[in-house]
C-alpha positions as CSV (number, residue, x, y, z in Angstrom):
1,X,-6.0,152.7,160.5
2,X,-5.1,150.1,157.9
3,X,-5.9,147.3,160.5
4,X,-9.6,148.4,160.3
5,X,-9.7,148.8,156.6
6,X,-11.6,146.5,154.3
7,X,-9.1,144.4,152.3
8,X,-9.2,143.7,148.6
9,X,-6.8,142.9,145.7
10,X,-8.2,145.6,143.4
11,X,-10.4,148.7,144.0
12,X,-12.1,150.1,140.9
13,X,-13.2,153.7,141.1
14,X,-16.2,154.3,138.8
15,X,-19.0,152.2,137.4
16,X,-19.1,153.3,133.7
17,X,-18.1,151.0,130.8
18,X,-14.3,151.1,131.6
19,X,-14.8,150.4,135.3
20,X,-17.3,147.6,134.8
21,X,-15.1,146.0,132.2
22,X,-12.0,146.1,134.4
23,X,-13.9,144.9,137.5
24,X,-15.5,142.0,135.6
25,X,-12.3,140.7,134.0
26,X,-10.2,141.0,137.2
27,X,-12.9,139.2,139.3
28,X,-13.1,136.5,136.6
29,X,-9.3,136.1,137.0
30,X,-9.8,135.3,140.7
31,X,-9.0,138.6,142.3
32,X,-11.1,140.1,145.1
33,X,-12.5,143.2,143.5
34,X,-14.4,146.1,145.1
35,X,-16.0,148.5,142.5
36,X,-17.2,151.9,143.8
37,X,-19.7,154.0,141.9
38,X,-20.8,157.3,143.5
39,X,-24.2,157.4,141.7
40,X,-26.9,154.8,141.3
41,X,-27.7,153.0,138.1
42,X,-29.5,153.9,135.9
43,X,-27.9,157.3,135.6
44,X,-28.2,159.8,132.7
45,X,-25.4,159.5,130.3
46,X,-25.0,160.4,126.6
47,X,-22.7,158.4,124.3
48,X,-25.2,156.1,122.6
49,X,-23.3,155.1,119.5
50,X,-21.1,152.0,119.7
51,X,-18.4,151.0,117.2
52,X,-18.1,147.6,115.5
53,X,-14.9,146.8,117.2
54,X,-16.8,146.9,120.5
55,X,-18.6,143.6,119.5
56,X,-15.6,141.2,119.8
57,X,-14.9,142.8,123.2
58,X,-18.6,142.3,124.2
59,X,-18.3,138.7,123.2
60,X,-15.1,138.2,125.3
61,X,-16.8,139.9,128.2
62,X,-19.9,137.7,127.8
63,X,-22.5,140.5,127.1
64,X,-23.0,140.5,123.4
65,X,-26.4,139.0,123.5
66,X,-27.5,141.6,126.1
67,X,-26.2,144.4,123.9
68,X,-28.0,143.0,120.9
69,X,-31.3,142.8,122.8
70,X,-31.2,146.4,123.9
71,X,-29.6,148.0,120.8
72,X,-30.7,149.5,117.5
73,X,-28.9,147.8,114.6
74,X,-26.3,150.1,113.0
75,X,-24.9,149.1,109.6
76,X,-22.8,152.2,109.2
77,X,-22.5,156.0,109.4
78,X,-23.6,158.6,106.9
79,X,-22.3,162.0,106.2
80,X,-24.1,164.8,104.4
81,X,-23.2,165.1,100.7
82,X,-24.3,166.9,97.5
83,X,-25.8,163.9,95.8
84,X,-29.3,162.6,94.9
85,X,-29.8,161.1,98.4
86,X,-28.2,164.0,100.2
87,X,-25.7,161.8,102.0
88,X,-22.9,159.1,101.6
89,X,-23.2,156.0,103.7
90,X,-20.0,154.4,105.0
91,X,-21.1,150.8,105.5
92,X,-19.1,148.9,108.1
93,X,-19.3,145.8,105.9
94,X,-16.8,147.4,103.5
95,X,-14.0,147.8,106.2
96,X,-10.6,146.3,105.3
97,X,-9.7,144.7,108.6
98,X,-11.5,142.0,110.6
99,X,-14.0,144.4,112.2
100,X,-17.6,143.2,112.4
101,X,-20.0,144.5,109.6
102,X,-22.3,146.3,112.0
103,X,-22.7,147.8,115.5
104,X,-25.5,149.1,117.7
105,X,-26.9,152.3,119.2
106,X,-28.0,152.0,122.9
107,X,-29.5,153.9,125.7
108,X,-26.4,154.6,127.8
109,X,-28.1,154.5,131.1
110,X,-29.4,150.9,130.4
111,X,-26.1,149.9,128.8
112,X,-24.0,151.1,131.8
113,X,-26.3,149.4,134.3
114,X,-26.1,146.1,132.4
115,X,-22.3,146.2,132.4
116,X,-22.2,147.0,136.1
117,X,-24.6,144.2,136.9
118,X,-22.5,141.9,134.8
119,X,-19.4,142.8,136.8
120,X,-21.4,141.6,139.9
121,X,-22.3,138.4,138.1
122,X,-18.6,137.9,137.4
123,X,-17.8,138.1,141.1
124,X,-17.0,141.8,141.7
125,X,-18.4,143.5,144.8
126,X,-20.0,146.3,142.9
127,X,-21.3,149.0,145.1
128,X,-23.5,152.1,144.2
129,X,-23.8,155.3,146.1
130,X,-20.2,154.9,147.4
131,X,-17.9,157.8,146.5
132,X,-14.1,157.7,147.0
133,X,-13.2,161.0,148.7
134,X,-9.5,160.5,149.5
135,X,-6.7,158.3,148.5
136,X,-3.2,157.6,149.8
137,X,-0.5,155.2,148.7
138,X,2.2,154.0,151.1
139,X,3.7,151.4,148.7
140,X,3.2,149.8,145.3
141,X,0.8,147.2,146.9
142,X,-0.7,149.4,149.6
143,X,-3.3,152.0,148.6
144,X,-5.9,153.3,151.0
145,X,-9.2,154.8,149.8
146,X,-11.6,156.7,152.1
147,X,-15.2,156.1,150.9
148,X,-18.3,158.0,151.8
149,X,-21.8,156.6,151.2
150,X,-24.9,158.4,150.2
151,X,-26.5,157.2,153.5
152,X,-24.0,159.2,155.5
153,X,-21.7,156.3,156.2
154,X,-17.9,156.1,155.7
155,X,-15.2,153.5,155.6
156,X,-11.8,152.7,154.4
157,X,-10.5,150.2,151.8
158,X,-7.0,148.9,151.6
159,X,-6.2,147.7,148.1
160,X,-3.2,146.1,146.4
161,X,-4.1,147.9,143.2
162,X,-6.3,150.8,142.2
163,X,-8.0,151.1,138.8
164,X,-9.3,154.7,138.3
165,X,-12.2,154.6,135.9
166,X,-13.8,157.7,137.4
167,X,-14.6,159.3,134.1
168,X,-14.4,163.0,133.7
169,X,-13.9,163.4,137.5
170,X,-10.4,162.0,136.8
171,X,-10.0,161.4,140.5
172,X,-6.4,160.2,140.6
173,X,-5.2,162.4,137.7
174,X,-6.6,165.5,139.5
175,X,-5.0,164.4,142.9
176,X,-1.7,163.7,141.3
177,X,-1.8,166.8,139.0
178,X,-1.5,164.7,135.9
179,X,-4.5,166.1,133.9
180,X,-3.7,168.6,131.1
181,X,-5.9,170.5,128.7
182,X,-5.7,169.7,125.0
183,X,-3.8,172.6,123.4
184,X,-4.9,171.5,119.9
185,X,-8.6,171.1,120.1
186,X,-11.6,172.1,122.1
187,X,-15.3,171.9,121.5
188,X,-18.6,172.6,123.1
189,X,-21.9,170.8,122.7
190,X,-25.6,171.2,123.0
191,X,-27.9,168.2,122.7
192,X,-31.3,166.7,123.5
193,X,-33.6,163.7,122.7
194,X,-36.5,163.9,120.3
195,X,-39.4,161.5,119.6
196,X,-40.6,161.0,116.1
197,X,-37.7,162.3,114.1
198,X,-37.3,160.9,110.6
199,X,-35.0,158.0,110.2
200,X,-33.1,156.9,107.1
201,X,-34.9,154.5,104.8
202,X,-34.3,150.8,104.6
203,X,-31.0,149.3,105.9
204,X,-29.7,152.8,106.8
205,X,-32.5,153.3,109.4
206,X,-30.2,152.7,112.4
207,X,-27.2,154.6,111.2
208,X,-25.7,157.6,112.9
209,X,-26.0,160.7,110.7
210,X,-23.4,163.5,110.7
211,X,-24.1,167.0,109.3
212,X,-21.9,170.1,109.0
213,X,-22.8,173.6,109.8
214,X,-20.8,176.8,109.9
215,X,-19.7,176.4,113.5
216,X,-19.1,172.7,113.8
217,X,-21.0,169.5,113.2
218,X,-24.3,167.8,114.2
219,X,-25.4,164.3,115.0
220,X,-28.5,162.2,114.8
221,X,-28.5,158.8,116.6
222,X,-31.5,156.5,116.4
223,X,-32.5,154.9,119.7
224,X,-35.2,152.5,120.8
225,X,-38.8,153.5,121.1
226,X,-38.7,156.0,118.2
227,X,-36.3,158.3,120.1
228,X,-33.5,160.2,118.4
229,X,-30.4,161.8,120.1
230,X,-29.8,165.1,118.3
231,X,-27.1,167.6,119.0
232,X,-24.4,169.9,117.8
233,X,-20.7,169.9,118.6
234,X,-19.3,173.4,118.0
235,X,-16.6,175.9,118.7
236,X,-16.8,177.4,122.2
237,X,-17.1,180.8,120.6
238,X,-20.4,179.9,119.0
239,X,-22.0,178.6,122.2
240,X,-21.1,181.8,124.0
241,X,-23.5,183.6,121.6
242,X,-26.6,181.8,122.9
243,X,-29.5,184.0,124.1
244,X,-32.9,183.2,125.4
245,X,-33.6,179.6,126.6
246,X,-31.2,176.7,125.9
247,X,-34.0,174.9,124.1
248,X,-34.5,177.9,121.7
249,X,-30.8,178.1,121.0
250,X,-30.7,174.3,120.2
251,X,-33.6,174.7,117.8
252,X,-32.0,177.7,116.1
253,X,-28.8,175.7,115.7
254,X,-30.5,172.7,114.2
255,X,-32.4,174.9,111.8
256,X,-29.1,176.1,110.4
257,X,-28.8,172.8,108.5
258,X,-31.9,172.4,106.2
259,X,-31.3,168.7,105.6
260,X,-31.1,167.8,109.3
261,X,-34.0,170.2,110.2
262,X,-36.3,168.5,107.7
263,X,-35.9,165.3,109.7
264,X,-36.4,166.9,113.1
265,X,-39.0,169.7,112.6
266,X,-42.0,167.4,113.2
267,X,-40.5,165.7,116.2
268,X,-41.2,166.3,119.9
269,X,-38.5,167.5,122.2
270,X,-38.7,165.0,125.1
271,X,-39.2,166.7,128.4
272,X,-38.0,170.1,127.1
273,X,-34.6,168.9,128.5
274,X,-31.6,170.3,126.7
275,X,-28.0,169.9,127.9
276,X,-24.9,172.0,127.3
277,X,-21.2,171.2,127.9
278,X,-17.8,172.5,127.1
279,X,-14.1,172.2,127.7
280,X,-13.8,168.5,127.4
281,X,-10.7,167.5,125.4
282,X,-7.8,166.5,127.7
283,X,-5.4,163.7,128.6
284,X,-3.0,162.8,131.5
285,X,0.8,163.0,131.5
286,X,0.9,159.4,132.8
287,X,-1.4,156.4,132.5
288,X,-0.1,154.5,135.5
289,X,2.6,153.6,137.9
290,X,3.2,150.7,140.4
291,X,-0.1,150.1,142.2
292,X,-2.4,152.2,140.0
293,X,-3.7,152.8,136.5
294,X,-6.0,155.2,134.7
295,X,-8.6,153.9,132.2
296,X,-11.2,155.5,130.0
297,X,-12.0,159.1,130.5
298,X,-10.0,159.1,133.8
299,X,-7.0,159.0,131.5
300,X,-8.1,161.0,128.4
301,X,-11.0,162.1,126.3
302,X,-11.3,163.1,122.7
303,X,-13.9,165.0,120.8
304,X,-16.8,162.6,120.1
305,X,-17.2,163.0,116.4
306,X,-16.4,159.3,115.6
307,X,-18.0,157.8,118.6
308,X,-14.7,156.6,119.9
309,X,-15.2,157.0,123.6
310,X,-16.9,153.7,124.7
311,X,-14.6,151.6,122.6
312,X,-11.4,153.3,123.7
313,X,-12.5,153.1,127.3
314,X,-13.5,149.4,127.2
315,X,-10.5,148.4,125.1
316,X,-8.1,150.2,127.4
317,X,-9.8,148.7,130.4
318,X,-9.5,145.2,129.0
319,X,-5.8,145.7,128.3
320,X,-5.3,147.3,131.8
321,X,-7.1,144.4,133.5
322,X,-4.6,142.0,131.8
323,X,-1.7,144.1,132.9
324,X,-2.9,144.4,136.5
325,X,-3.4,140.7,136.7
326,X,0.2,140.0,135.7
327,X,1.5,142.8,137.9
328,X,-0.1,141.3,141.0
329,X,1.3,137.9,140.2
330,X,4.7,139.0,138.8
331,X,5.5,142.5,140.0
332,X,8.8,142.6,138.1
333,X,6.9,142.9,134.9
334,X,4.6,145.7,136.0
335,X,6.7,148.7,134.7
336,X,7.1,147.2,131.2
337,X,3.4,146.3,131.0
338,X,2.3,149.8,131.9
339,X,4.6,151.4,129.4
340,X,3.3,149.1,126.6
341,X,-0.3,149.8,127.7
342,X,0.1,153.5,127.6
343,X,2.0,153.4,124.3
344,X,-0.8,151.4,122.7
345,X,-3.6,153.6,124.1
346,X,-1.9,156.8,123.0
347,X,-1.3,155.4,119.5
348,X,-5.0,154.6,119.0
349,X,-6.0,158.0,120.3
350,X,-3.5,159.8,118.0
351,X,-5.0,158.0,115.0
352,X,-8.5,159.1,115.9
353,X,-7.2,162.6,116.7
354,X,-5.8,163.2,113.3
355,X,-9.3,163.0,111.8
356,X,-11.0,164.7,114.7
357,X,-8.9,167.8,114.8
358,X,-9.4,168.4,111.1
359,X,-13.0,167.3,110.7
360,X,-14.4,170.8,110.7
361,X,-11.9,172.0,108.1
362,X,-12.7,172.4,104.4
363,X,-10.3,169.7,103.2
364,X,-11.6,167.0,105.5
365,X,-15.2,167.9,104.9
366,X,-14.7,167.6,101.1
367,X,-13.0,164.3,101.5
368,X,-16.0,162.9,103.5
369,X,-18.5,164.5,101.1
370,X,-16.9,163.1,98.0
371,X,-15.0,159.9,99.0
372,X,-12.9,158.1,96.5
373,X,-11.6,154.5,97.0
374,X,-8.3,155.0,95.2
375,X,-5.8,152.7,96.9
376,X,-8.7,151.6,99.1
377,X,-8.5,154.8,101.1
378,X,-12.3,155.0,101.6
379,X,-12.3,151.5,103.0
380,X,-9.4,152.5,105.3
381,X,-11.6,155.4,106.5
382,X,-14.4,153.0,107.2
383,X,-12.1,150.8,109.2
384,X,-11.2,153.8,111.2
385,X,-14.9,154.6,111.8
386,X,-15.3,151.0,112.9
387,X,-12.6,151.4,115.5
388,X,-10.0,149.2,113.9
389,X,-7.0,151.3,114.9
390,X,-4.6,149.0,116.7
391,X,-3.6,145.7,115.1
392,X,-4.4,145.7,111.4
393,X,-1.4,146.6,109.2
394,X,-3.4,147.1,106.0
395,X,-5.7,149.5,107.8
396,X,-2.8,151.4,109.4
397,X,-0.9,151.6,106.1
398,X,-3.9,153.3,104.4
399,X,-4.4,155.7,107.3
400,X,-0.8,156.8,106.9
401,X,-1.4,157.2,103.1
402,X,-4.6,159.2,103.8
403,X,-2.5,161.7,105.8
404,X,-0.3,162.2,102.7
405,X,-3.4,162.7,100.5
406,X,-4.7,165.2,103.1
407,X,-1.4,167.1,103.1
408,X,-1.5,167.4,99.3
409,X,-5.1,168.6,99.3
410,X,-4.1,171.1,102.0
411,X,-1.2,172.5,99.9
412,X,-3.5,172.9,97.0
413,X,-5.8,175.1,99.2
414,X,-3.1,176.4,101.5
415,X,-4.8,179.7,102.5
416,X,-8.0,178.0,103.6
417,X,-6.2,175.2,105.4
418,X,-3.9,177.8,107.2
419,X,-6.9,179.9,108.3
420,X,-8.8,176.8,109.6
421,X,-5.7,175.6,111.5
422,X,-5.2,179.0,113.2
423,X,-8.8,179.3,114.1
424,X,-8.9,175.8,115.6
425,X,-5.9,176.5,117.8
426,X,-7.5,179.8,118.9
427,X,-10.6,178.0,119.9
428,X,-8.5,175.4,121.7
429,X,-7.3,178.2,124.0
430,X,-10.7,179.9,124.4
431,X,-12.4,179.9,127.7
432,X,-15.8,178.4,128.0
433,X,-18.2,178.7,130.9
434,X,-21.8,177.7,131.2
435,X,-21.8,174.0,130.5
436,X,-24.1,172.1,132.8
437,X,-23.5,168.5,131.9
438,X,-20.3,166.6,130.9
439,X,-20.6,165.1,127.4
440,X,-18.4,162.1,127.9
441,X,-18.9,160.2,124.6
442,X,-21.4,159.9,121.8
């Protein structure tokens, strides 16, 4: 059957940010790339908030001007606080490392389409409405993918390498039984878009705003055309309590935080469309092996509190593309490259995870509500929020020091810390059903 298969160097499964990045970079390096996306762009997707560390990557990819043209300028992130303004702004310009002083908020459906079109411009054969339904590997440079089109067609691809960027479908991880649920953290989410919500004044107008409530945290993300993405990430136990319509439950949830509700109460819920999701923290036991690699959400996904998803996906895809390029030219280096790639990706995820897992707890909330810049720890936090988690020693040193400060604060309030820890682990093992849309990243 391989004699009738379409030949390529690299097959990329998935047309999100990770898949488009890998396809563009590998095509640019001279490889024959076929990218396969089961849907058609534009497709609905949440995950509108980008990190400053995305910007150098956009520049290397050649799309920074396009992102700038479609985005809302974001100078920082603000967190609810008991001060005169009601919030603290963490300005990206105060970061310690070399991260850019700003970022952007974007409509994900437009952003994803732009990246996929860019992959085509770079030489990738980027197809839409083409779903990979089966895969088999007979050797490190011989993978066969069966593809079904949305026009009832089907065909086979024979690839020397497979990059799985299939998102939460996690195509290869599911097939190879690599996917594992996160035993330390689990959240659920409910969210929608509003028109006419109040924005922050002045230079803070484009910032993402984070609020706390009894069962989790909430976000407000300014988008173009006076639209605001608004939602709540909460423990699964809370979302099980919803009664009546999903829209009514969202409104009740938003009303539980007065400061947020004051900004939303006069806004219009667009299309009365509210989405719910749950059970979305996981990783895979392996990132790759000879002939294949997992990138983006096909490898792992974290809680979205710090908007890490798009950056981790695209950064991982960029690193994976370089590894695949070398592996195809010098196969003897492949195993070492894959080990280094996985180690790097897991290290960045672990640094985010420390803050994510504890964000709903009393100690971390207090630290964000009343930040202090002793030993430049606040600036280290800002660098983390900017996505500078891999290569800056002065940032990594302060993140390690922050862990020590957190431990000391936890010991001072041991009973509350212990209760929060036990509750978080219980929620991580809770079952949640009823989600209707995957919340990949915000």
